[in-house]
N, C-alpha and C positions, 0 to 999 in steps of 0.2 A: 236673712234672717232676720226671725219675729220677736221683738221686744213688746214687753207689756210694762206699761206706765202709769203704775196708783199716784196720781200725783194730788200730792199733802196741798191742804188748802193755803199754803204761802208762798208755793210754786205758779198756782196755777197764772196771774200775770206774766210769769215767761215761758210757761210752757211749751206753746208756741212755738218760741225759738229754739227749745230742745229737741222739739220734734220735727225740726225744719231741718237742722244741724244732723239729725240722723239720718235721716232719711236720704239724704246726699251722701252720708257713706253707704248709703245700700240698705237698710234696716228698714223693715216694716213694723212700724210702730201702733200699738192698742192702747189707748190712752182710759183710764178709769178714774173719774175724779174723784173727790174726798169725799164726798156725797153718796159715791159709787161703789165705793170701795169694800164692799162688804165680804165677809169670806165665800160667801157661794158664788159672788160675781167674779171673785180671784181665781177660783180653783174652774170656773168655768172658762174664763179666757186664758189660763197659763199652761194647758195641756202641751201646746207644741212651741211655747216660748223657752228661747234661749237664752235671754238677758230679760230680768225684773227688775225694774227699779223702786224704792218704795223710799215714802217718807216716813209714816207713822202705822201705815199698812203691815200686818203682819206676813211674818218669812215663816212659818212654826212646819212644822213635820208634816200636818194633813197638805199643808200649801205645795210644799217641795215633794212630798210622795206624787200629788197631781200633775206634776209636771216633770214627764220625763226627758223631754229634752233640755233641763237646766240646766248652763254650764257656769252662769255669772249673775247675782246678788250685790247692787250697788243701793247703799242708803243714801239722800241727800242729805248729808248731816252727819253729827258724830257719831251719836248715841247709838248701838247694836238691840237693845233688850227688846226689840219686834225681832229679831232673827235669830234660830236657833242654828246658835254658831257649832257646834258642836255635830248636830246632824246637818249641816249645809256643808261642813270638810270630812264629815263621814262617804257622806255622795260624792266629793269631790269640786264642789262648787265654789268658786273663788267668791270671795266677798268682800268689798272694799267699801270706804266710806270717805269723808271729806275733811277731815281734822285739821282743825283751824280753820278752817274757813268761815265760822258763824263767830271765833275765840272775839275778835272787837265789838261784836253786837253787844254778845252775853257779858263781856267784861261789865262796859258801858251801862248796862242795863241794872247789873248787879251796885254800881257804883248811884246809879240813879235811886234805886233802891233803898240803898243805904240812908241816903239822905232823906229821902221821903218819910220812911218811918220813924228818923232819928228827932225828923221837924214836922213831923204828922201833917206835912202839905196835901194829902189828898184830906183827910178831916177840916183842915181849915179853909180849904178849897171849895168844898161842899157849905160850910155853914157861911163865906163870905158872899158865895151865891145867892144864899138865903136871909141877907140880908144882918145875918149876924156878925157883928164885929168884937172878936173876940182875940187874946193871945196866947200863946204857948212858949213854953222857957224849956225848947228843945236840947240837943246835943250838937256840937261842933266834931266833923271828924278830925280835924287837928289835935295831933300827937294822941290820939287814941292807938289801941293796939288792932289791928287786923288779923283775927285768924282765918286761913285759907284751908280748906279740906279739898285737897287735889290738886295738883301743882302740874298739870299739864298746859296745854296754849289757853284756856281760860284764865287758871289760876296764873300763870305769870301774866297776862295782860291787864289781871285787875290787879296786880301786885305793884306792876308798872303805873298805872293810873294814881292809886291809892299812893305812891311815892309826894305826887303832888300835894298831896292835904298833910305832909311830914306825920304819916303814918309807921308806928313801929308795927313789921310785919313779921308773922309767923305761918308757918305753913306743915300739913299733916298730908300724907298718901302716902303709899308703897309704891307710885312711881314717881322717883327723887330723880329732879333735874338738879343738881348739883354746878353747875356753870354758872345756869341760869340766875340761880338763889342767892351764888356769890356774888353775882355781877347786880342783883338789885337789891343787895341786903336783907336778902330772906332768911329765917333762921329755921331749920326741920327743928320739930319738937313733938312728944308723944301725944294723944289723942289726948290724955286727960289736962296736961300742961297747956294745952292748946283751950279746951275748955273753959279754963280756971282762971287763966289770963286776959284772954280777949273780952275787948268792947264790942266790936263786931265779928260775926262769923260768916263767911261766905260758902256756902257748899257748891262746889262744880267739880264733884267728882262722877265718871260715868259708876252707872248702878253695878252693881255685881252680887251672886250669892253673900258673898263675905260682908256686905256693907248696907245691906237690909235693915230697915230699922237702926240704923248707926245713931242716928240722933233720936236717943229714948227716954223714955222717963230718966233713969239713973242719971243719962248724960246732964237733958236740962238741969237738973239737980246741981251740978256742979258748974254751972254757970253763972256768973255774975246777974244779981239782980235788977244791974241796971245796961244789960248788956240785951244784944241783937243780932239775932237767928234772919239770913236770907238765903233762901236756896234757890238757884239759876239750874239745878241738874237734874235731877229726877225726884218724883215724891218719894218715892219708897224709900230714899234714903232715910226719910223722919218719919217717926211715928206721928202720924196729925194729929191722932186723939190726945197722946200726950201733951202734942206740944199746943192743943188748943188747949188741955186744962193748966198748962203752965201760964198762960196768956190769961187765961180768967182769975187766976189766983195773982197775976203779976209776982209770979216767981224770977218773970226775966223782964226786959225794958220794954220787948217786942219784937215782932219777927214781920218779912215781907216774905210772899210766895208766890213764886213764878210757877212753880209746878207742883200737882199734888199725884197722890195717889191712884185716885180713878179723876178721868179728864174726860169731861168737864167733871166736877165734884156733883156726886149724886145726892150729898148734902144740901140744905142751902148753907153755906159760912159765914160764921157769927159774925154782928156789924160790931166789933170790936174795938175800940179805939187805936189799941196797938198792936193792930194786925193793918196791914196791906197784900192786896191781893193782884196780880196781873193775871190773864187767860194763854201762858206759856208762851210768851211771846220774845222771850230773850232771843234765840237766833236767827229770828226773821226780822232785817230790814232790805230796803228795797238793796241796798250792796251785797248785801252778806248771800241773801238769794240769790242774785246772779253770780257770785264768786263761784256758790256751790254748783248752780248749776252747769258753769262751764268744766269744772271738774269732773263733774260728773260725764259732760259730752266726752271729755279727752279721755276718759278711762275707757269709754266703749269705741271711741275711733281708733286707742293704741289694742283692744281686744281682734275688733276688727280685724283691723292692720296684721296682727301675730307682732306685735310691741311689748316691752314689758310694762308690768299694772301697776298704778301708783296707789300707794295708802293699801295694800292687800291685807285686812286686821287678821284673817287668819294661815296667813303665809305659812308660818312654822307647821302648825296643824297639818294642814295639808305636806307639806314636805316629810312630816316623820310618818305621814300615812301613806306615803308612796305615789298619792295622787299626781297627775301630770299639771 
């Protein structure tokens, strides 16, 4: 059985472990490192692969068509926006991910970014190292209202951590986990209510056609002038041009971004005191990478040994299409 493994940069340190385990199950594994995984190279390598593992490399129609034997696509992570789910389902190809595997890592970064942007930690760090001793009156998290857009594993983890800061927590999203919300004291509200009432807004929802540029100029106008926006989901959920304009004109208090519409950003990001950025590191800690890697390995073992797969994202579509 041939496996093509496009190794994401975060998974490079553990990719040998993944390969060794898969080879022990009888698989033949070809690896394309993160700097080799161009569409041309993927197409050249995938033609006889039955299993395709990807982090950020595409699994679009062209790549799927190049793989006549492809039966299973695995995402080392949660977001599936680099995979053509409809076409994979049409072709009878299973697609699975590792939901929740990196939720603690993303949630912790979200809280860290909330503190960093409201206390201007990066800016004061740079100034202090330059010998500039200055002070900043920032904001505390304690007692503030946190709006969570997307209440899946990451949103729930953020809500749980935020309770330690005695924050009021409200949530919006198409996916409603009422049991978790009730246990954590989180109230579901409309998007408008969340925008208007929140002191901090954290975006941790999956990217879909329905929420492309969900946070646009109109949404930003509804936010408090002292509120902070944190995005740890996908860049395209936010209209970056509208956000940067709002930051320049100080229509909101600030923003912290771990994700961008184009990664890395094509244009230099502005050096604004009310903007904190990180290079999409939310889900990548040493612990989370290993957790996700083991989910991936176990699912391939299940596939090889004919056991039911975990976290099949297109299970319903395959069943409706009559695929095996």
